[in-house]
N, C-alpha and C positions, 0 to 999 in steps of 0.2 A: 239540401234533403240528407244527398248520399254525404258530404261531408262528415254530416252531424252525426249519420249512422258510423263512420270510422274512425271518427275521435270517440266514439261510447266503447269501438272494439279493442282501441289500444288503448283506454283506459280497465276493459275489464279483463286485457291482457297483462299490464301491468300489475294489477290487484293477483292474480294465479299468480303471479312468480314470485310478488313478496311474499305469498303464504307457502313458498318450497325453500327448506332448508338448504342452507350455502352447502356448497361441496368443499368440503374440507382435505385439502393434499396430505398423503402421507408424506409426513417430511419426517426422515429417519434422524434418531436421538442418536448426539455424539457421544462415544462410549464415555469422555469424561463424566459426563453428566449423569448415568444410570446408576451413580452409588446414589443419588438421592431414590431412587425409584425402588429403593432395597424397601422389604417388607415382608408380612408373614403373608403367603398366598400370592405372590406376587409372580407377574409373569416378565420377563426381561426381553426384548432382545436384542442383540449383540451386532451390530452392519459392519463390515469390513472391506470400505471402498479399495484401501489399499493393497486387498488379496485380490487374485483373478478369480472370474465367476465359477460357479457349481458348476456339475454335470450338466444340470437343466435349464447353462444362460443366464443363472439369475444370478443376480448382485450376493456375492459372500454371506452368510448372515447365519447364525444359530437362535432357538430358541429357550429359553432358562426360565425353570418353574420352582421358583421355593415354595417349600412348605408351608403347611397353613399355621404350625407352631412356632417358625420360623424365629430365631434368637440371634439378633450380632453375637454373642459371648460362648457360644457355642459350635461345635467343631459339627459335621454334616458329609457324608460320603455323596460324592457327587457321583451322578449314574449317567454314561455319556450312552447314547445309543446311534449306532450305524446300520440305517438301512439298508435292504438290497435290491437289486438292479441298477436304478440311478442316484438312491440314497434318495434323503431330505434334512433337512435340518428340526423337525420338530421332536421332544422326547416319546420316549412311551416306557412305562414303568408298570407294565401288564404281568411282568414278571417278577418283581418282588413283593419280598412279605410284606407284610404291615411296619408301621414306622416313617419315621422323616429321612426323605432324601432330596437333595438337591439335581434335578432333572435336566439335559440338554441332548439336541439333536445334533451331530456335527454331520456337515457336508464333506462331500469328495470335490476336490479341484476337478474345472475340466479339462481337458490333453493328461489325465495321470491313468491310462488306459493301459490294458495288454497288449502288448503289438499285436501276438496271437489270436485274438478273439477281443475288438473294441468294444463288446459289452462288458467287460466284466475291470476293474481295478488291477493296475499288475506296478503302479509307479508305486511302488509304498515309499520309497521317502519322498518324493513328493507329498506324497499323501499326508502324514507323519509333519512334516513341515507345516503344513495348510492347517493340519487341528491342533498346534501343537500352538501353535500363535494363537489359536482361537480360547486351548485352556490358559495359556500365560495372562490374558488380556479378561477371563473372565476370572482368572484369583486376583486379580489387581482390585476389582469391584467386589470379590466373595471371598476374603482372602484367610476365613474360617474351614477351608476344604483341610475333609478325613482323608489324605492317599490311601492312607492303607486300607482303607475300608473302601475305596471309589472301586466303584464298578465302570467295566468298559464291555458292553453287550451287541453283538451284531448277529445279523441273520443272512446266510448266501457273502454277495460282495462285500459286507460289511464285516462274517468273519474270516472273510479272504484274507480282510483290511488289517482285521487284530492279527492274525497271524503272518503274516508279510510283514507288518512294522513290528512285531518282536520279534523279528531276525534279525533287523538294523543293525549295525555296527554305528561305534559312535553313541554321544553322549547332547542331552538328555536322551533316557531312554524312554520305552510307554513303560515299562515296570517304575519309574520314577514318579511316575502320575497315577498310575493302577495297581490294584492287590489285588483284584478279583479280573477273572477273563472269562466271559461267558459265549461262546461260539455255536452257532446254531445252524446245522446244516454249511458248514463253507469250511475254508482251511484245511489245509493235507495236502490237496493239489499239485501237481506241478511249478504252478505260478504262483503262488501263494508260500510253498513252504525254502525258498531257493535263502541259504544262508544257513548259521546254526542259531537252536535257542538259545537266549540266555541264562543264569545261575536264576531259578523258580522258591527256591528256599522262600516259606513264607509266605508263598503268592498261592491262590487259588482259582481254582479252573473246570469246567461244568461243559464239557462238547458232547452235542444231540446230534445224532442222525436222523434222517428218515429211512423207512428199512424197506422200499417200494422204488417203483422201476421209475427214476427220474430224479431220484433225491446222490446227494455227495457223497453216500455211505461207504463208497471204498476208500474214497481218500479219509473224511475226517474220523472217519471211525478206527484213522491211524493216529489220533491224534494224544488220546490220554495217553500211553506208552511212551511218546514222547515227549508230551507235557508230565509226565511222572520222572521219566527218566535225569529230566532238571531241579527234581527237588520238589515239587509244586505238588498241592493235593487235592486229587484230579476227582472226577465223575464221568464218566461214559456212559452216554441212554440212545437207548435206540428207539424212538418211537414206533412201533407199531401200527402197521394201515396207511402209515404216512407217507407223500413221496418229499417233494423239495419247499417243507416249508418251518417253520416254526409253533407247531402246534400247537394249540389252546389247551390242549390235555397235557402239554407238556409243562407249562407257565408253573402250574402248583408243586410242581417238582422242582424246579428252580430254586421257585422262593422256598420251601422246607429246607431246601438244601442253603441257601442263602443263611435262613434265619438259626439253623441247626449248626450250622458247621463255618461258613468262611464268614460270617458280620457276627460269630459268637466268641472270635478270640477278639483279648479288649485288646485297645487303642494303643501304640507306644508313648509317653509320653514327652 
């Protein structure tokens, strides 16, 4: 009797297990195969196992989002987002005007810290080598990028990184990949502004900073003058009532400036 009971129990367990969906492992798609996934509205994940892990200790990767109306024969601006703090690899387009953009989130490599302040990025040559490799690999899969109108934007550590990478000597430069720079409450500090800014004629920059305690106002507010001196078309904006943040109230202002000024210049053929 007891053996019959256990046999019935085992049979019931097998039925329950059969009803459960199989667990599918998350297998990374080789970058050589991503071309087949390029389609309107597609989200692509680029994995970089040959690079060092990111600041979170995760596999180096970035997420790319294509516009819903994507066409292979058209050119699109790439919008690269550099997050604050430890950064991340998810895109952000909350500050963009209406239009078609290719979005990407670029992470920071592990170990590219400012020696004097470990929570800050600091080795900008290492950050640029890391992110440039990702940008070059993205261009192999999505070659129709409008670099003149491409945007790199960042908050806090992201803005520090943009400022720091702009000042690196050697080529290729950050300005070879982007024509528009958005720096939110970061940059202009002693640890990001080492070296000279490059020639920025024909380039555009929007720098904003919080007006309250805790913001990077003393440093970032100096950037517009420095960027303009190198030939960039610049807007400097203080976010009233804001501390250390890229305030949502500032996003429409950035979007309007992008639409009416920075993106209004016809792309060079």
